[in-house]
N, C-alpha and C positions, 0 to 999 in steps of 0.2 A: 503494500500499499504506500511505501515511501518512495520518493524520486530515487533515481540512481545517483544523482548528483550529491557529494558527500557534504556539501555545504548545507544545501536544503534539507538533507537529511538530519543533520545536526540541529538546524533551526527549529524543524518540527518536533523534534524530540525533546529539545529544551522549552519549546512552547508548551507542549502536551505536560511536561512535569511541572512548570510554573502553575498552569491551569490546576492540576491536581493538588499541589502544595497548597495553593490559595483555597481552594475549597476545603481541604482538611484543617487548614488554619481556622476557617470559620466554624466549622465543626467542633472543633476544640473549644473555643472562645464560648460557643452557645452551650456546648454540653457542661463545661466547667460552671457556668452562669447557672444553669439549671441545678446542678448539685448544691453549690453555694446558698441557692435560694430555698432549697429544701424541695425541689421539685424533681428529685433524681429519677422517678419513676416516669416521667412523661417524656420518654426519649421520642415517641411518634411526633410529638409537637416541634421538638428540636429538628428531628429528620425533615418534616414539611418545610420549615423555615430554610434549613440548608439546600435541600433539594441536590443532592450529589448524583451525578448521572452515572450511578453504578449499576443499575438495572435497565434493561432495554429489550428490544425484540431480537436482538443478535446476541451472540456470545462477546462477554466482555473478556479482554485479555491485555495484561500489562506486561511489561519487560520486567527482567530480574532487577536491573537497576532502579526501575520506578518503584517496585514494592519495598526493596531494601531502603531506600531514601524516603520514603513515608514513616512517619514515627509512630505507627500503629500495627499491632498485630494483625492478621489478614488471612482471609480463606478465600476459595472459590465454591460456590454453591449452586446445584442445580436442582430445581424441583421438577419431579416427572421427567417429561421429554422438553422442558422449558429451556430458555437460553441460560449460559452460564453467566453468574453474578459474581461481582467482586465485592465481598462485605470486610468491614472494618469492625475490630473489638471497641465497643463503645464502654464497657464495664466490667470488671472483674468483682464479684461479691463473695463473701462467704456464704456456703450453704446453710439455710436455716433448717434446722432438723431437731424433732422431739428427742431423738434418741442421740444424745451427746457422744455415744460411743461407736455409732455407726461406721464412721470413716475418720482416720486420722486428721485432725484440725487443719494440717498444711494442705491436705489434699482436696478438701470440701470446698472448692471454688466453683462458681457456676460463672461462665463467660457469656456475654451478651453480644451478639455479633448483629450489626445493623444494616440496612440498605437504604436506599433513598425512595423506595416505592411503599415505605411504612412497614416493611417485613423485618421480623427479628427470629433468630434463631438462638436458643439458650443452650448450651452444652455443658456437660460436667465431664471431664476426662474423655473427652472424644465423642460422648454418647448425647443425642438430642434429647432434652428433657422436657422441653416447652418450646412453643412457637407462638408468635403473634403476627396477625395479619396476612396470612397466606391464602391466597384465593379459593384454594380446594377445600380448607379447613384447617384446624390447629388442634396441637397437642396441648391440652390445658395444664395437665400436672402429670408427675411421673413419682412415685414413693415405694420405698421398700425398707424393710426392716433388717435387710442383709446388704453388705456392700456389694456393689456392681463389681463383677469380675475384671471390667476394664479399669477399675480404680485401683485394684489390687494388682494388677499387671497380668494378662494373659500369657505372656512369654515365660511366667515362673511355673514351676512344676508344681508348686504349693497352692496355687490359686484354683479354687473350685471351678468346675466345669458346667456346673448349673446354677440357676438364678431364677427368683421370682419377683415379680413388681406387680402394681397396680397402676392404671393409667386412666386419665379422662381424657375425653376429646369432643370437639363438636365439627360439623353441625350434628343435629340431632340429638344432642345431650346424651353421650355415652359416658356413665360415670362409674367408677369402682370397678372395672374389668381387670381380670387377673391374667396375667401372661408369664408364661414358663418358657425359660430359655435353657438351651443345651449348646455348648461351646465345642467346636472342633477345629485342629489345626488343618490347614490344607498345604498344598505345594507352596514353597516361597515363591515371590513374585517380585518383578522390578515395575516400580508405578513411575508415572512421570509427575513432576511437581513444577510447573512454569517451564516445562520441556526439558527438565533436569531429571536423569533417570535415579531412582534411590532403590536400593535392596530393601524388601520389607517382608515381614512374616504375615501370612495370610491367616485369618481366622473367620470362619462363619458362625453365625449364631442362628439356630433354628428356633423359631418363635411359635408357640402354640396357645392358641386362645381356646379353651375347651369349651367354654360357655357358647361360642359362636361357630365352633366346627371349623376353625380357619388356622392355617399354618402356613408361615412364609419364613424367608431367609434373610438375615442382614449379614454384610460383609464388612471386615476391618482389616486394614493394612497397617502394621505396627512397625515402630523403629526397632530392629533387632536387639538392641542393648537396653534402652530405657522403656520399652513397652508403649510409648506414646503413640496415639493414634495420628498417622500421617494422612490417611485417606479413609473414607467409609462411605458405604451405601446402606442407608437405614430407612426402613417403611415407618412412618410416624405412629400409625394406628392401623388396624386390622381394614379399616375402610378409607384411609388416607394414602397418598402418593408416598413413593420413595424420595428421599432427598440425598444427593450425592455431594460430599463435602471433601476437598483437599487443602491441607493445610500449606500455606505459603510463608508467613511469618509467624513463628509461635510467640505466644504469650509467656513472659519471664518476670 
């Protein structure tokens, strides 16, 4: 899409970077203002105001330099067969749990990823636990009295391979449905993150909703040493679509 003339190419890249940086600067100022004013939950209003051009009708793709130069953790996300979107981390919050011993406090962090079309994905150790303003419907809540094997580290031999959780989702007001999961390691794979090949461990999660007679599969690709989820394909709920996430710049 760029001109073969090197000068023109550099000018286009520089212009694009300045535009992105200005947009994210405005985003940061408004986000900080919202937090300081006690309105940290109203991220959709901030998103409406900033109106970053991250979602669209075609795939969004940034260069490696653009991703690294922006001061935000980031992901690519795709809902069902829709366009690939670039999302940035808006907030990292401690997980609120009635069971204080459910997970180690240092790991109990929920990450809120935002887009300019009012969409939000909330993840915990790579798992999508909540969504907002997705057109097909939303995962309202995820809860469990057991630690998610993704939190413990699927790459560890000591991690349980079964798990049970309860989820709520809309539309049609589905509340308190129990899901049972079985994890299995598959053949290692090489995934692409912004055109960079990365060796990863591949695990499948077979999810069963017995009360609905439904079974489906999620896929997770993990860093072989840390167990961090690098890429995933997760079905939000039995009647909701899959969401594919690729980690670009991790939260630290």
